[in-house]
C-alpha positions as CSV (number, residue, x, y, z in Angstrom):
1,M,-24.9,-0.7,-46.6
2,F,-22.5,0.6,-43.9
3,D,-19.3,-1.2,-43.2
4,K,-19.7,-3.2,-40.0
5,K,-16.0,-3.2,-39.1
6,P,-15.6,0.6,-38.5
7,R,-18.9,0.6,-36.6
8,T,-17.6,-2.3,-34.4
9,L,-14.4,-0.4,-33.7
10,V,-16.3,2.7,-32.7
11,V,-18.4,0.6,-30.2
12,Q,-15.4,-1.1,-28.8
13,R,-13.6,2.2,-28.3
14,Y,-16.7,3.5,-26.6
15,L,-16.8,0.5,-24.2
16,I,-13.1,0.8,-23.4
17,K,-13.6,4.6,-22.8
18,E,-16.5,4.0,-20.4
19,V,-14.5,1.4,-18.4
20,L,-11.4,3.6,-18.2
21,Q,-13.3,6.6,-17.0
22,T,-15.0,4.6,-14.3
23,L,-11.7,2.9,-13.4
24,L,-10.0,6.3,-12.8
25,A,-12.9,7.4,-10.6
26,V,-13.0,4.2,-8.5
27,L,-9.2,4.1,-8.2
28,A,-9.2,7.7,-7.0
29,V,-11.8,7.0,-4.3
30,L,-9.9,3.9,-3.1
31,L,-6.6,5.8,-3.0
32,L,-8.2,8.6,-1.0
33,I,-9.6,6.1,1.6
34,F,-6.3,4.2,1.7
35,L,-4.1,7.3,2.0
36,G,-6.4,9.0,4.5
37,R,-6.3,6.0,6.8
38,H,-2.5,5.6,6.8
39,F,-1.8,9.4,6.7
40,A,-3.7,9.7,10.0
41,R,-1.6,6.9,11.5
42,Y,1.7,8.4,10.3
43,L,0.6,11.9,11.7
44,A,0.0,10.3,15.1
45,E,3.4,8.7,15.0
46,A,5.0,12.0,14.0
47,A,3.2,13.8,16.8
48,S,4.4,11.3,19.4
49,G,8.0,11.7,18.1
50,E,8.2,8.1,16.7
51,L,8.5,9.2,13.1
52,P,10.2,12.3,11.5
53,A,7.6,14.4,9.8
54,E,9.7,14.7,6.6
55,L,9.5,11.0,6.0
56,I,5.6,10.8,6.0
57,L,5.2,11.6,2.3
58,R,8.0,9.1,1.3
59,L,6.4,6.4,3.4
60,L,3.0,7.0,2.0
61,T,4.5,6.8,-1.5
62,T,6.2,3.4,-0.9
63,L,3.1,2.1,0.9
64,T,0.9,3.1,-2.0
65,L,3.2,1.4,-4.6
66,S,3.4,-1.8,-2.6
67,S,-0.4,-1.9,-2.1
68,S,-1.4,-0.9,-5.6
69,V,-0.9,-4.6,-6.7
70,L,-4.1,-5.3,-4.7
71,L,-5.9,-2.0,-5.3
72,V,-5.7,-2.0,-9.1
73,P,-7.3,-5.4,-9.8
74,F,-10.2,-4.7,-7.3
75,A,-10.7,-1.2,-8.8
76,Y,-10.8,-2.6,-12.3
77,F,-13.3,-5.3,-11.3
78,I,-15.6,-2.6,-9.7
79,A,-15.1,-0.3,-12.7
80,V,-16.2,-2.9,-15.2
81,L,-19.2,-3.7,-13.1
82,L,-20.3,-0.1,-12.7
83,A,-19.7,0.8,-16.4
84,F,-21.6,-2.2,-17.8
85,G,-24.3,-1.8,-15.1
86,R,-25.0,1.7,-16.5
87,L,-25.0,0.4,-20.0
88,Y,-27.6,-2.3,-19.1
89,R,-29.7,0.2,-17.1
90,D,-29.8,2.7,-20.0
91,N,-30.7,-0.1,-22.5
92,E,-27.5,0.5,-24.4
93,M,-26.5,-3.1,-24.2
94,T,-29.9,-4.1,-25.6
95,A,-29.4,-1.7,-28.5
96,L,-25.9,-3.2,-29.1
97,A,-27.3,-6.7,-29.1
98,A,-30.0,-5.7,-31.6
99,A,-27.3,-4.3,-33.8
100,G,-25.4,-7.6,-33.8
101,M,-23.0,-6.8,-30.9
102,G,-23.5,-9.9,-28.8
103,T,-21.6,-11.0,-25.7
104,G,-18.6,-12.3,-27.7
105,R,-18.0,-9.0,-29.5
106,V,-18.4,-7.1,-26.2
107,L,-16.0,-9.4,-24.4
108,R,-13.2,-8.9,-27.0
109,P,-12.4,-5.2,-26.3
110,I,-12.7,-5.9,-22.5
111,A,-10.4,-8.9,-22.9
112,A,-7.9,-6.7,-24.7
113,L,-8.2,-4.0,-22.0
114,S,-8.0,-6.7,-19.3
115,F,-4.7,-7.9,-20.9
116,V,-3.3,-4.3,-20.7
117,V,-4.4,-4.0,-17.0
118,A,-2.9,-7.5,-16.3
119,A,0.4,-6.4,-17.8
120,L,0.4,-3.3,-15.6
121,V,-0.4,-5.4,-12.5
122,A,2.4,-7.8,-13.5
123,W,4.9,-5.0,-13.5
124,L,3.6,-3.7,-10.2
125,S,3.6,-7.2,-8.6
126,L,6.9,-8.6,-9.9
127,I,9.1,-5.4,-9.9
128,V,7.6,-2.3,-8.2
129,S,5.9,-3.8,-5.1
130,P,9.0,-5.7,-3.8
131,W,11.1,-2.6,-4.4
132,A,8.6,-0.4,-2.6
133,V,8.4,-2.8,0.4
134,E,12.2,-2.7,0.7
135,Q,12.3,1.1,0.4
136,G,9.7,1.4,3.1
137,M,11.7,-0.8,5.5
138,Q,14.8,1.2,4.8
139,L,12.9,4.4,5.6
140,R,11.7,2.9,8.9
141,E,15.3,2.0,9.8
142,Q,16.4,5.5,8.9
143,A,13.7,7.0,11.1
144,E,14.8,4.8,14.0
145,A,18.5,5.6,13.4
146,Q,18.0,9.4,13.6
147,S,18.6,11.2,16.8
148,E,15.7,11.2,19.2
149,L,16.0,15.0,19.4
150,S,15.1,15.3,15.7
151,N,11.6,13.9,16.4
152,I,10.9,16.1,19.5
153,S,7.8,18.2,19.6
154,A,7.5,21.6,21.3
155,G,5.4,21.7,24.5
156,Q,5.8,18.0,25.3
157,F,7.9,16.1,27.9
158,R,9.7,13.2,26.2
159,E,11.7,10.4,27.6
160,I,14.9,9.8,25.6
161,G,18.1,7.7,26.0
162,M,16.3,4.5,26.9
163,G,14.3,6.4,29.5
164,H,17.3,7.8,31.4
165,S,16.6,11.3,30.3
166,V,13.6,13.7,30.2
167,F,13.6,16.4,27.5
168,Y,11.4,19.4,27.1
169,I,11.4,22.5,24.9
170,E,8.9,25.3,25.1
171,S,9.1,26.4,21.4
172,L,11.1,26.0,18.2
173,S,12.3,28.6,15.7
174,A,10.7,28.9,12.3
175,D,13.4,26.6,10.7
176,K,13.1,24.2,13.7
177,K,16.8,24.3,14.3
178,L,16.9,26.6,17.4
179,M,15.2,25.4,20.6
180,N,13.9,27.9,23.1
181,H,13.6,27.4,26.9
182,V,15.2,23.9,27.1
183,F,15.0,21.5,30.1
184,V,17.0,18.3,30.3
185,Q,17.0,15.9,33.2
186,N,19.5,13.0,33.3
187,S,19.3,10.3,35.9
188,T,22.7,9.1,37.2
189,P,23.8,6.9,40.1
190,S,24.9,10.0,42.0
191,G,21.6,11.8,41.6
192,D,19.8,13.9,39.0
193,D,21.7,16.1,36.6
194,L,19.5,18.9,35.4
195,F,20.1,21.5,32.6
196,A,18.0,24.5,32.0
197,A,18.9,26.9,29.2
198,N,17.3,29.8,27.3
199,H,18.3,28.3,23.9
200,G,19.8,25.1,22.4
201,Y,20.5,23.3,19.2
202,Q,21.6,19.9,18.0
203,Y,25.1,19.3,16.8
204,T,26.6,16.1,15.2
205,D,30.4,15.6,15.1
206,Q,31.3,14.7,11.6
207,Q,34.3,12.6,12.6
208,S,32.8,10.5,15.4
209,G,29.2,10.7,14.4
210,D,28.2,11.5,18.0
211,S,25.2,13.8,18.6
212,F,25.3,16.6,21.1
213,L,22.8,18.9,22.5
214,V,24.4,22.4,22.8
215,L,22.8,24.6,25.4
216,L,23.2,28.4,25.6
217,E,22.8,30.7,28.6
218,G,21.6,28.4,31.3
219,R,22.2,26.7,34.6
220,R,23.2,23.2,35.6
221,Y,21.9,21.5,38.8
222,E,24.0,18.5,39.8
223,G,23.6,16.1,42.7
224,I,20.9,15.6,45.3
225,P,19.3,18.8,46.7
226,G,20.0,19.4,50.4
227,T,23.3,17.5,50.4
228,A,26.9,18.6,50.3
229,H,27.3,17.2,46.8
230,F,24.6,19.5,45.3
231,R,26.0,22.1,43.0
232,I,24.7,24.8,40.7
233,H,26.7,26.0,37.7
234,E,25.9,28.9,35.4
235,Y,27.2,28.6,31.8
236,A,27.2,30.5,28.6
237,K,27.5,27.3,26.6
238,A,27.4,23.6,27.5
239,S,27.3,20.4,25.5
240,V,25.4,17.2,26.5
241,R,26.2,14.0,24.6
242,M,23.2,12.1,23.4
243,E,23.6,8.3,23.8
244,P,23.3,6.5,20.5
245,K,20.5,4.1,19.9
246,S,21.2,0.3,19.8
247,L,19.4,-0.7,16.6
248,Q,18.9,-4.0,14.9
249,P,18.1,-4.1,11.2
250,H,14.6,-5.2,10.5
251,A,14.2,-8.7,9.3
252,R,13.4,-8.8,5.6
253,K,10.1,-10.3,4.7
254,R,9.6,-12.3,1.6
255,D,7.5,-9.6,0.0
256,A,10.6,-7.5,0.0
257,L,12.7,-10.0,-1.9
258,S,13.2,-9.5,-5.6
259,T,11.4,-11.7,-8.0
260,R,14.7,-13.0,-9.4
261,A,15.7,-14.2,-5.9
262,L,12.4,-16.0,-5.6
263,I,12.8,-17.7,-9.0
264,E,16.3,-18.9,-8.1
265,S,15.2,-20.2,-4.7
266,D,14.0,-23.8,-4.0
267,D,12.4,-22.9,-0.7
268,V,8.7,-23.7,-0.7
269,L,7.9,-20.4,1.1
270,D,9.7,-18.5,-1.6
271,Q,7.7,-20.5,-4.2
272,A,4.5,-19.6,-2.5
273,E,5.4,-15.9,-2.6
274,L,6.3,-16.2,-6.3
275,Q,3.1,-17.8,-7.2
276,W,1.2,-15.1,-5.3
277,R,2.9,-12.4,-7.4
278,I,2.2,-14.2,-10.6
279,S,-1.4,-14.7,-9.5
280,M,-2.1,-11.0,-9.3
281,P,-2.0,-10.2,-13.1
282,I,-3.9,-13.5,-13.8
283,S,-6.6,-12.4,-11.4
284,A,-6.8,-8.9,-12.9
285,F,-7.5,-10.5,-16.4
286,L,-10.0,-13.0,-15.2
287,L,-11.9,-10.5,-13.0
288,G,-12.4,-8.2,-15.9
289,L,-14.1,-10.9,-17.9
290,L,-16.1,-12.0,-14.9
291,A,-17.3,-8.5,-14.2
292,V,-18.8,-8.2,-17.7
293,L,-20.9,-11.4,-17.2
294,L,-21.9,-10.4,-13.6
295,S,-23.0,-6.9,-14.7
296,R,-25.8,-8.3,-16.9
297,T,-29.1,-6.9,-15.5
298,S,-32.5,-5.8,-16.7
299,P,-33.3,-2.1,-16.7
300,R,-35.6,-2.5,-13.7
301,E,-32.9,-4.0,-11.5
302,G,-30.9,-0.9,-11.3
303,R,-27.2,-0.1,-11.8
304,Y,-26.0,-1.6,-8.5
305,A,-28.3,-4.7,-8.4
306,R,-25.4,-7.2,-8.9
307,L,-22.7,-5.2,-7.1
308,F,-23.1,-6.9,-3.7
309,G,-23.0,-10.5,-5.2
310,A,-20.1,-9.6,-7.3
311,I,-18.1,-8.2,-4.4
312,L,-18.9,-11.4,-2.5
313,I,-17.5,-13.5,-5.3
314,Y,-14.4,-11.4,-5.3
315,I,-13.9,-11.8,-1.6
316,I,-14.3,-15.6,-1.9
317,Y,-11.9,-15.7,-4.8
318,N,-9.3,-13.6,-3.0
319,N,-9.7,-15.6,0.2
320,L,-9.3,-18.9,-1.7
321,M,-6.0,-17.6,-3.1
322,G,-4.9,-16.8,0.4
323,V,-5.9,-20.3,1.6
324,A,-4.1,-21.9,-1.4
325,Q,-0.9,-19.9,-0.6
326,N,-1.1,-21.0,3.0
327,W,-1.5,-24.7,2.0
328,L,1.5,-24.3,-0.3
329,Q,3.6,-22.7,2.5
330,R,2.7,-25.6,4.9
331,G,3.5,-28.2,2.3
332,N,-0.1,-29.5,2.1
333,V,0.0,-29.2,-1.7
334,S,2.8,-29.5,-4.3
335,P,4.0,-26.3,-6.1
336,A,2.7,-27.7,-9.3
337,F,-0.8,-27.6,-7.8
338,G,-0.1,-24.4,-5.8
339,I,-2.5,-21.5,-6.2
340,W,-3.3,-22.3,-9.9
341,W,-6.4,-24.4,-9.0
342,V,-8.1,-21.2,-7.7
343,H,-7.7,-19.6,-11.1
344,I,-9.0,-22.7,-12.9
345,L,-12.0,-22.7,-10.7
346,L,-12.7,-19.0,-11.6
347,I,-12.3,-19.9,-15.3
348,V,-15.0,-22.6,-14.9
349,V,-17.3,-20.1,-13.2
350,I,-16.7,-17.6,-16.1
351,A,-17.4,-20.3,-18.7
352,G,-20.5,-21.4,-16.8
353,L,-21.9,-17.9,-16.6
354,A,-21.3,-17.3,-20.3
355,A,-23.0,-20.6,-21.1
356,Q,-25.9,-19.8,-18.9
357,Q,-26.5,-16.4,-20.5
358,N,-25.9,-17.5,-24.1
359,G,-26.1,-21.3,-24.3
360,W,-23.3,-23.9,-24.3
361,R,-23.2,-23.9,-28.1
362,Y,-22.3,-20.2,-28.0
363,L,-19.0,-21.0,-26.3
364,G,-17.9,-22.9,-29.4
365,T,-19.1,-20.3,-31.9
366,R,-19.0,-16.6,-31.1
367,L,-17.2,-16.6,-27.8
368,L,-14.3,-18.9,-28.8
369,G,-14.3,-17.9,-32.4
370,V,-15.0,-21.4,-33.8
371,Q,-16.9,-21.5,-37.1
372,R,-20.1,-23.6,-37.2
């Protein structure tokens, strides 16, 4: 007789390995879609001069970290569905059941793995995501605070200085510090003030912090053409002061507040945000168990037979959490009731599916570990 315990451990490790491999693949696909979408938007902003190109990677990093709290539970839910769908399709689950590995023994390693994923999501939700949102807002403020000349693109006319100036450069040097064939038009009450230069570069005074555009080898056209006040000057070097931007710090959203600040707050809006963060790891754990039960199919149904219905259940569950959070924010429900009723509802669904597939008596024996 072979010892059942080592055999059970081998099977449990095999199930965990299958889920983890699928999880990595699903997460990679979701991240590619997510990053591709936002990368294209950031590139468009950089091309239009609204965003410095050097900040794109940092913004993508902070956005990915703040959004991972939603991506990881969904990716884990899909991974369990796909992994167990393949096991059912290839009759491996039938073989495991014949060897005495019923639903209870299959759920135990997945429950352990779900607990680990939930711990990871808790770290992301309570610590990493708020920090990433705050960092992203600081990067946006940094981008807006930078001189408008730092975002300029060669070959494009650009309005700067609240629309009072038009700036154009034909090309940039390899290090993007020296501008070639520069044109600047400033609108003043006495007429237009035009600068044309062969070269130019940006200079920031360290003491005052003022930014200047230094022009080399050019001409200045001042006044209104055809009048006595119109003058043309040739210069070897001229400096044009760039008007600083009037910026207001971005209003901080609640998703940028630290979890400690939410815990210490009595504001119902802060309590709603706190409950949402705590709900993320709870949902990751419950969705892992739900996926095992939803993935049960016959070999003829195919690997993706239950995928559409499972995703529909996930959408309903996620939307219910959003509705519950909105009710809590409006004061329609008490914080004690809060979002928790949505998780209780999902637990009832999980228990109902387990009972439907194995019988109600099974919940009190194998699944819950109660001896007959």
